[in-house]
C-alpha positions in Angstrom: 153.1 -35.8 27.9 154.8 -39.0 26.8 153.7 -39.3 23.2 152.4 -42.8 22.5 152.7 -44.3 19.0 149.0 -43.5 18.1 149.2 -39.8 19.0 152.6 -39.7 17.4 151.0 -40.8 14.0 148.0 -38.5 14.3 150.1 -35.4 15.1 152.3 -36.2 12.1 149.3 -36.6 9.9 147.8 -33.3 11.0 151.1 -31.5 10.4 151.8 -33.1 7.1 148.3 -32.4 5.8 148.3 -28.8 7.0 151.7 -28.0 5.5 150.4 -29.3 2.2 146.9 -27.7 2.2 146.9 -24.8 4.7 143.4 -26.0 5.6 142.5 -27.0 9.2 142.5 -30.8 9.6 139.5 -32.8 10.9 139.3 -36.4 12.1 137.4 -37.5 9.0 140.2 -36.2 6.8 142.8 -38.2 8.7 140.5 -41.3 8.7 140.1 -41.1 4.9 143.6 -40.0 3.8 145.8 -41.9 6.2 145.6 -45.6 6.8 145.7 -45.9 10.5 143.0 -48.5 11.1 141.3 -46.1 13.5 137.7 -44.8 13.6 136.9 -41.1 13.3 135.7 -41.2 17.0 139.0 -42.6 18.2 140.9 -40.0 16.2 138.8 -37.3 17.6 139.5 -38.4 21.2 143.3 -38.5 20.5 143.0 -35.0 18.8 141.3 -33.7 22.0 144.2 -35.0 24.1 146.7 -33.4 21.7 144.8 -30.1 21.9 144.7 -30.2 25.7 148.5 -30.8 25.8 149.0 -27.8 23.4 150.3 -29.6 20.3 147.4 -28.6 18.1 144.7 -25.8 18.3 141.3 -25.0 16.8 141.3 -21.7 15.0 137.5 -21.5 14.8 134.7 -23.4 16.7 133.5 -25.4 13.7 137.0 -25.8 12.1 139.4 -28.7 12.2 142.7 -28.5 14.0 146.0 -26.9 13.1 149.5 -27.4 14.6 150.6 -25.0 17.3 154.2 -23.8 17.7 154.7 -26.5 20.3 153.4 -29.1 17.8 155.8 -27.9 15.1 158.7 -28.0 17.6 157.9 -31.6 18.5 157.5 -32.4 14.8 160.9 -30.9 13.9 162.7 -32.6 16.9 161.1 -36.0 16.7 159.0 -36.6 13.5 160.6 -34.7 10.6 162.2 -36.7 7.8 164.6 -34.9 5.5 163.5 -34.8 1.9 165.9 -36.2 -0.7 166.9 -33.4 -3.1 166.2 -33.9 -6.8 169.0 -33.9 -9.4 167.5 -30.6 -10.8 167.8 -29.0 -7.3 171.3 -30.2 -6.8 172.3 -28.9 -10.3 170.6 -25.5 -9.6 172.7 -25.1 -6.4 176.0 -26.0 -8.0 175.2 -23.8 -11.0 174.7 -20.8 -8.7 178.1 -21.6 -7.0 180.0 -21.2 -10.2 180.1 -17.4 -9.9 183.3 -15.5 -9.4 183.9 -15.6 -5.6 186.2 -12.5 -5.7 183.2 -10.4 -6.7 181.6 -11.3 -3.3 178.6 -9.1 -3.3 177.4 -10.4 -6.7 178.2 -14.0 -5.7 176.2 -13.7 -2.5 173.3 -12.0 -4.2 173.2 -14.8 -6.7 173.1 -17.4 -3.8 170.3 -15.5 -2.1 168.2 -15.5 -5.3 168.8 -19.2 -5.8 167.8 -20.0 -2.2 164.5 -18.1 -2.6 163.7 -19.7 -5.9 164.4 -23.2 -4.7 162.6 -22.9 -1.4 159.8 -20.5 -2.4 160.3 -18.6 0.8 162.2 -15.4 1.7 165.9 -15.9 1.7 168.4 -14.0 3.9 172.2 -14.2 3.2 174.9 -12.5 5.3 178.2 -11.6 3.6 181.2 -13.3 5.1 182.5 -11.7 8.3 184.5 -8.7 7.2 187.2 -9.1 9.8 188.3 -12.5 8.6 191.6 -13.3 6.8 194.6 -11.1 6.2 194.9 -8.0 4.2 196.7 -8.8 0.9 196.6 -5.5 -0.9 195.6 -1.8 -0.7 194.9 0.5 -3.6 194.1 4.2 -3.2 192.6 5.5 -6.5 192.1 9.3 -6.8 188.7 10.1 -8.3 188.7 13.8 -7.8 190.5 16.4 -5.5 188.3 15.4 -2.6 187.4 11.8 -3.4 189.4 8.6 -3.1 188.3 5.1 -4.0 189.8 2.6 -1.5 190.2 -0.9 -2.8 191.1 -3.7 -0.4 191.9 -7.4 -1.2 191.6 -9.9 1.6 193.3 -13.3 1.7 189.8 -14.9 1.3 189.7 -13.4 -2.2 187.1 -10.9 -1.2 187.4 -7.5 -2.8 186.0 -4.5 -0.8 185.9 -1.0 -2.1 184.5 2.2 -0.9 184.4 5.8 -2.2 185.5 8.2 0.5 184.8 11.9 0.6 187.7 13.8 2.2 187.2 17.3 3.8 190.5 18.5 2.3 192.1 18.2 -1.1 194.3 15.2 -1.6 197.2 15.3 -4.0 198.1 12.2 -6.1 201.7 12.2 -4.9 200.6 12.2 -1.3 198.1 9.5 -2.0 200.8 7.3 -3.7 203.1 7.8 -0.7 200.4 6.9 1.8 199.4 3.8 -0.2 203.1 2.6 -0.3 203.5 3.0 3.5 200.2 1.3 4.2 201.1 -1.7 2.0 204.4 -2.0 3.8 202.9 -1.9 7.3 199.5 -3.5 6.9 199.6 -6.1 4.2 199.9 -9.6 5.7 198.2 -8.6 9.0 195.0 -10.1 10.2 192.2 -7.7 9.3 190.4 -8.1 12.6 193.6 -6.9 14.4 193.8 -3.7 12.4 192.7 -0.8 14.7 192.7 3.0 14.7 195.5 3.0 17.2 197.7 0.8 14.9 197.1 3.1 12.0 197.9 6.1 14.1 201.1 4.6 15.4 202.2 3.4 12.0 201.8 6.9 10.5 203.7 8.4 13.4 206.6 5.9 12.8 206.9 7.0 9.2 206.7 10.7 10.3 204.1 11.5 7.7 203.0 15.1 7.7 200.0 15.9 9.9 197.7 16.6 6.9 198.6 13.4 5.1 198.2 11.4 8.4 194.7 12.8 8.8 193.8 11.8 5.2 195.2 8.3 5.7 193.4 7.7 9.0 190.2 8.9 7.4 190.6 6.6 4.5 191.4 3.4 6.2 189.3 3.9 9.3 186.2 4.4 7.2 186.9 1.4 5.0 188.2 -1.1 7.6 187.5 -0.3 11.2 184.0 1.0 11.0 182.4 -1.7 9.0 181.7 -4.4 11.6 178.1 -5.4 10.8 177.3 -8.0 8.1 175.8 -6.9 4.9 172.6 -8.9 4.5 170.9 -9.7 1.2 167.2 -10.6 1.0 165.5 -12.4 -1.8 162.0 -13.7 -2.6 160.2 -11.2 -0.2 157.2 -11.3 -2.5 157.0 -15.1 -2.0 155.1 -14.2 1.2 152.2 -13.0 -0.8 151.5 -16.5 -2.0 151.2 -17.8 1.5 147.6 -17.9 2.9 148.8 -16.9 6.3 149.9 -13.5 5.0 146.6 -12.5 3.3 146.2 -10.6 6.6 147.4 -7.1 5.6 148.7 -6.3 9.1 150.9 -9.5 9.2 152.2 -8.6 5.7 153.1 -5.1 6.8 155.0 -6.4 9.8 156.9 -8.8 7.5 157.9 -6.0 5.1 158.9 -3.7 7.9 161.1 -6.4 9.3 162.9 -6.9 6.0 163.9 -3.3 6.0 165.7 -3.5 9.4 169.2 -4.9 9.1 169.8 -5.2 12.8 166.7 -7.4 13.2 167.7 -9.5 10.2 171.2 -9.9 11.7 169.6 -11.2 15.0 167.6 -13.7 13.0 170.6 -15.0 11.2 172.6 -15.1 14.4 170.0 -17.6 15.9 172.0 -20.5 14.4 174.3 -22.4 16.7 178.0 -22.1 15.8 178.3 -25.5 14.3 175.0 -26.6 13.0 171.7 -25.8 11.3 168.9 -24.3 13.5 165.2 -24.2 13.1 163.4 -21.4 15.0 159.6 -21.5 15.3 157.0 -18.8 16.1 157.5 -17.3 19.5 161.1 -18.7 19.6 162.1 -16.0 17.1 164.5 -13.5 18.6 162.6 -10.4 17.3 159.0 -9.2 17.5 156.5 -9.2 14.7 157.3 -12.6 13.2 155.4 -14.9 15.6 153.6 -16.4 12.7 156.9 -17.3 11.0 159.6 -20.0 11.2 163.2 -19.7 10.1 165.8 -22.2 9.1 169.4 -20.9 9.4 172.6 -22.6 8.5 176.2 -21.4 9.0 178.8 -21.7 6.3 182.5 -22.0 7.0 185.9 -21.3 5.4 188.4 -23.9 6.3 186.6 -24.8 9.5 186.0 -21.2 10.6 182.5 -19.7 10.6 182.3 -17.1 7.9 178.6 -16.2 7.8 175.0 -17.5 7.7 172.2 -18.2 5.3 168.5 -18.5 6.1 165.0 -18.8 4.9 162.0 -17.1 6.5 158.5 -18.5 5.9 155.2 -19.3 7.7 155.2 -21.7 10.6 153.6 -24.0 8.0 156.8 -24.2 6.0 157.9 -27.5 4.6 160.5 -28.3 7.2 161.8 -31.6 5.8 162.5 -30.1 2.3 163.8 -26.8 3.6 166.3 -28.3 6.1 167.7 -30.6 3.5 168.1 -27.7 1.0 169.8 -25.4 3.5 172.2 -28.1 4.7 173.3 -28.8 1.2 173.6 -25.2 0.2 175.6 -24.4 3.3 178.0 -27.3 2.6 178.5 -26.3 -1.0 179.1 -22.7 -0.1 181.6 -23.8 2.5 183.4 -25.9 0.0 183.5 -23.3 -2.7 184.8 -20.6 -0.4 187.3 -22.8 1.3 188.7 -23.8 -2.2 189.0 -20.1 -3.0 190.8 -19.5 0.2 193.2 -22.4 -0.4 194.1 -21.1 -3.9 194.8 -17.6 -2.5 197.1 -19.1 0.1 199.0 -21.1 -2.5 199.5 -18.1 -4.6 201.0 -16.0 -1.9 
């Protein structure tokens, strides 16, 4: 259908009103609340056409109309106006970005909570891609005879640490020797290029005893080469309880089950195009069980290279104009802060 100006305005009024009230919209409501110079009968006729074309639907026989997924898509693509953020919102975002970026998990968790508080929806935040940057330092800290804390510093300023259980006793002298050789061979290399084969060959070159070589491979393989998936933080899950759409207990159970599955959350966050913000609506969602939801995802970058994604998950009735503006600004601030940190690290090399 080629949308004429009158249908254009009526569809926008239905969506604006339903986003605000969560109540099906009738022709009389539009006639009274929106100055269109049209009678209720004319509005009803136009609404019938919009329903026939699939842009709106009637949930119950005696009810008004609500937007369909097709209607929301048309709204986002052609009608949506970005909301201007308030000074208080801008301040809240910048305040959350003042955390210590080197403590990446705490920093990203803070960002996640900030997003959920400002949008009133469920926030999803992926940690920066773990393979990005160069390896700057390695520390192997003995905790007990069979436990070693591996601490890695990346050029992005991200500190990663993992407590490793070893099947055999590790001596502190052996550990210090392994740490020294690993620093010599691995520091300065791209993290994404470090492989099991590289580690094995490196240890063979240094003619490290078999037992020590097994310990070293176990340490670094577990810490570096096996952790490819993004760590994803969620925040504001309980915000769903305030949405009328999720008073249906089955819908709520599906939502809570989704939040517990990292692979599905990663699919949702990967829905964004590589260079821009993406809005995914209803049946467009890449996983099952969230057909009544929409998601706004934005990528953030470190010096022009994609580092990760942030997103909000809400009902299809979410406030698109405000949410898109908020996510664009947060992603730009996150990119700026992390790029600044990366630049400082490079200057200090």
